[in-house]
C-alpha positions in Angstrom: 256.5 93.5 105.7 257.5 91.6 109.1 254.9 91.5 112.1 255.4 90.7 115.1 253.3 89.4 117.6 253.1 93.3 119.3 252.1 94.9 116.6 249.5 92.2 115.5 248.4 92.9 119.4 248.3 96.5 118.4 246.3 96.5 116.0 243.5 93.6 117.2 243.3 95.5 119.9 243.4 98.8 118.3 240.4 97.7 116.1 238.8 94.9 119.0 238.1 97.7 120.9 236.2 99.1 119.2 234.5 96.9 117.9 233.7 96.2 121.6 232.4 98.8 122.5 230.1 99.3 119.3 229.2 96.0 120.4 228.0 96.5 123.6 227.2 99.7 123.8 226.2 101.7 121.0 224.3 98.3 119.6 221.8 97.6 121.4 221.3 101.0 122.7 219.9 101.7 118.9 217.9 99.1 119.4 216.8 100.4 122.2 216.0 103.9 120.6 213.9 102.2 117.8 211.7 100.3 120.4 211.2 103.9 122.3 210.4 105.6 118.8 207.6 102.8 118.5 206.4 103.7 122.2 206.7 107.2 121.2 204.7 106.9 118.5 202.2 104.5 120.0 201.7 107.8 122.9 200.8 110.4 120.6 198.4 108.2 118.8 197.3 107.2 122.0 196.9 111.0 123.3 195.2 111.9 119.5 192.8 109.1 120.5 192.3 110.8 124.2 191.3 114.3 122.2 188.9 112.5 119.7 186.9 110.8 123.2 187.1 114.1 125.5 186.1 116.0 121.4 182.6 114.2 121.3 182.3 113.4 125.1 182.2 117.6 125.5 179.7 118.0 121.7 177.5 114.3 122.9 177.3 116.2 126.6 176.4 120.0 124.9 173.7 117.6 122.4 172.0 116.6 126.5 171.6 119.3 127.7 169.6 120.7 124.0 167.6 117.3 124.8 167.0 117.3 128.1 165.1 120.0 127.9 162.7 118.1 125.3 162.6 114.6 127.1 161.5 116.9 130.1 159.0 118.8 127.8 157.6 115.5 126.5 157.7 114.0 129.6 155.6 116.4 131.3 152.8 115.5 129.1 153.3 112.1 128.3 150.0 111.4 129.4 148.3 112.8 127.7 149.7 112.3 124.5 150.1 109.2 124.7 146.9 108.9 122.0 144.3 105.6 123.6 143.1 105.1 119.1 147.8 104.4 119.0 147.5 102.3 122.2 144.1 100.8 120.9 145.9 100.3 117.5 148.6 98.5 118.1 147.3 96.5 120.1 145.2 95.2 117.4 148.1 95.2 115.0 150.0 92.9 117.3 147.5 90.5 117.5 146.5 91.0 113.4 149.8 89.7 112.7 150.4 86.4 115.5 146.7 85.6 113.8 145.3 86.5 117.4 141.2 87.6 117.4 140.3 89.7 119.9 137.9 92.6 120.4 139.0 95.4 122.8 136.2 97.5 124.4 137.0 101.2 126.5 135.8 101.2 130.1 134.8 103.7 132.7 137.8 104.2 134.9 139.2 107.0 137.3 140.7 108.7 135.0 142.8 106.5 133.3 142.3 105.3 130.0 141.5 101.3 131.1 140.4 99.1 128.3 138.7 95.5 128.5 139.9 92.8 125.1 138.5 89.5 125.0 139.7 86.6 121.7 141.2 83.6 120.9 144.3 82.3 119.6 147.1 79.8 120.4 148.8 79.6 123.4 151.9 80.6 122.3 150.5 83.3 120.3 148.4 84.5 123.1 152.2 84.5 125.5 154.1 86.4 122.5 151.7 89.5 122.3 151.0 89.7 125.8 155.2 90.1 125.8 155.0 92.4 123.5 153.2 94.9 123.9 155.3 95.4 128.3 157.5 95.9 126.7 157.1 98.0 123.4 156.4 102.0 123.0 152.9 102.0 124.5 154.1 101.1 127.8 151.1 98.7 128.5 149.9 96.8 131.3 148.5 94.7 132.0 145.3 94.8 135.5 144.2 91.2 135.1 144.8 88.4 132.4 142.8 85.2 132.1 144.3 82.9 129.1 141.6 79.9 129.3 143.2 76.7 127.6 140.4 74.9 125.0 138.0 72.5 126.2 135.1 71.1 125.0 132.6 72.3 125.9 133.9 75.1 123.2 131.2 75.2 120.5 134.1 75.5 118.1 137.0 73.1 120.0 138.2 76.9 120.2 141.9 77.6 120.6 143.1 79.9 124.0 140.8 82.3 125.1 141.8 85.7 126.7 140.1 87.9 128.7 142.4 90.8 130.4 141.8 94.7 131.6 144.5 96.7 130.8 145.4 100.0 131.3 148.4 103.4 129.5 150.1 103.8 133.0 150.3 107.2 134.8 153.4 108.9 135.2 154.0 110.1 138.1 154.6 113.7 138.5 158.0 113.8 140.1 159.1 111.7 137.7 157.5 114.0 134.3 159.3 117.3 136.5 
């Protein structure tokens, strides 16, 4: 078989031109197709996540509506539900845990439950005690608070003394309604 330059050129063109189009046009299109498929899968996952989020939002909204009625009822009676004995128990438990020696007396007042407290303990414990009561679930608010540092004139050489008045706050009718 004798191959002339024309035959070789023809065979090179016959193989090279389709190969050129395959490498230049088809192969990158296949790569872009894979990227597009991966993007589509990611979009499908995001869509499914969005549907779950919408369903969760709707479920939470229905739970909130059912909770709202109960919450409004509880808020309307909150001032009477904050029983003074529960508040005193919280004050004593917190003081005992922080190793404070306190005494509580209920005071007569204008309808609000008001208590006077006297006690002795360490400065840091009193600071933590006040913070726990003010930030705690029973919403104790100190109307007056006096911490006295130890003096030599105390008979026992003692620790920090506290004299305080706190009350269970009234809840305005606008907030309760």
